[in-house]
C-alpha positions as CSV (number, residue, x, y, z in Angstrom):
1,X,0.0,0.0,0.1
2,X,1.5,3.2,-1.1
3,X,1.3,6.4,1.1
4,X,-1.5,8.2,-0.8
5,X,-3.7,5.2,-0.3
6,X,-2.9,4.7,3.5
7,X,-3.7,8.4,4.2
8,X,-6.8,8.1,2.1
9,X,-8.1,5.0,4.2
10,X,-7.0,6.9,7.3
11,X,-9.3,9.7,6.6
12,X,-12.3,8.1,5.0
13,X,-15.4,7.4,6.8
14,X,-15.6,3.8,8.2
15,X,-18.2,1.6,6.7
16,X,-21.3,0.2,8.9
17,X,-19.3,-3.3,8.7
18,X,-15.9,-1.6,10.0
19,X,-17.7,0.2,13.0
20,X,-19.8,-2.9,13.8
21,X,-16.4,-5.1,13.8
22,X,-14.7,-2.3,16.2
23,X,-17.9,-2.2,18.4
24,X,-17.9,-6.1,18.8
25,X,-14.1,-6.3,19.5
26,X,-14.6,-3.7,22.1
27,X,-17.5,-5.6,23.5
28,X,-15.5,-8.8,23.5
29,X,-12.4,-7.3,25.2
30,X,-15.1,-5.8,27.9
31,X,-16.4,-9.2,28.4
32,X,-13.2,-10.9,29.2
33,X,-12.1,-8.0,31.8
34,X,-15.4,-8.8,33.1
35,X,-15.1,-12.3,33.5
36,X,-11.6,-11.6,35.0
37,X,-13.4,-9.3,37.5
38,X,-16.0,-12.0,38.4
39,X,-13.2,-14.7,38.8
40,X,-11.2,-12.5,41.1
41,X,-14.3,-11.7,43.0
42,X,-15.2,-15.1,43.4
43,X,-11.9,-16.4,44.7
44,X,-11.8,-13.5,47.4
45,X,-15.3,-14.6,48.7
46,X,-13.8,-18.3,49.0
47,X,-10.7,-16.9,50.5
48,X,-12.5,-14.7,53.0
49,X,-15.0,-17.7,53.9
50,X,-12.1,-20.1,54.5
51,X,-10.2,-17.3,56.4
52,X,-13.2,-16.8,58.6
53,X,-13.5,-20.4,59.3
54,X,-10.0,-20.9,60.1
55,X,-10.1,-17.9,62.7
56,X,-13.1,-19.2,64.4
57,X,-11.7,-22.4,65.0
58,X,-8.4,-21.0,66.1
59,X,-10.4,-18.6,68.5
60,X,-12.7,-21.6,69.6
61,X,-9.6,-23.9,70.4
62,X,-7.6,-21.1,72.3
63,X,-10.8,-20.2,74.4
64,X,-11.0,-23.8,75.4
65,X,-7.3,-23.8,76.3
66,X,-7.7,-20.7,78.5
67,X,-10.6,-21.8,80.5
68,X,-9.3,-25.1,81.4
């Protein structure tokens, strides 16, 4: 592609198909980002539940030891 055609293409109005293709690519990227966020949030919920269970067990064990 020569310089003239490249500049012409750069300055021309995109076709509806080109606009739709760009919007689709953007939507797919946003979906991937959102799914990553969901995976992270789900992992954090699991982490916090496990931490709470572990800490409750620890406190319960230590409370029994202190009262004996």
